[in-house]
Structures are given as structure tokens and as C-alpha cells.
N, C-alpha and C positions, 0 to 999 in steps of 0.2 A: 592223066595218070601215067606214071612211068612203069613199064613192065621190066621183068628180069633181063630180057634180051637187050633192052636199051641200057640198063645199068652195066651189063657186061661189055657192051661196046664202049661206054664211057671209061670204064676201068682199063680196058685194053689201050685206049688212046692215052690215058694218063700215065700208065705204067710203061709204055713203050716210047714216050717222047723224051729225047735227050735233054739233059739239064746242064746249064753252064756251071752251076755249083757242084756238079758231080763229074766235072771234067768232060762234059759232053757224052757221058754214058747215060743210059736210061735207068730208072729205078729198078726195073726188072734185071738189067745186066748187072748192076751192083749187087743185087740180092743173090744172084747165082754165082757171081765171083766170090762173094763172102762165103757161100756154102762150099765152094770148091776149095777155098784156102783155109777153112776152119772145119774141124771135125765137129759135127753137130749130132748129138744123140737125140733121137725122137723116141718118146715112150708111148705106149698104147694103154 
């Protein structure tokens, strides 16, 4: 059985691994670059 900690470790590895199709940025870096360059409104 997979627990939450193991899922978080897998998520971390996936989201922080550079990708060739992202010009060797990680998905996490692309996400935060997008947020920096675009004004995003969050509603509650």
C-alpha cells in the first residue's frame, strides 16, 4: 500500500525533474514563471 508520504515524494521527483520539451525547466519552474508573468486572480 502506498501512503501519503510516498505519494508526496513521487510528486516532488516528478515536478522538479527538468524536461527537454520545457527547454530543460522543471514543471514546477514553468508553473511559477507563469504565475510571475501573468496576473492570476484567486477567489475564495
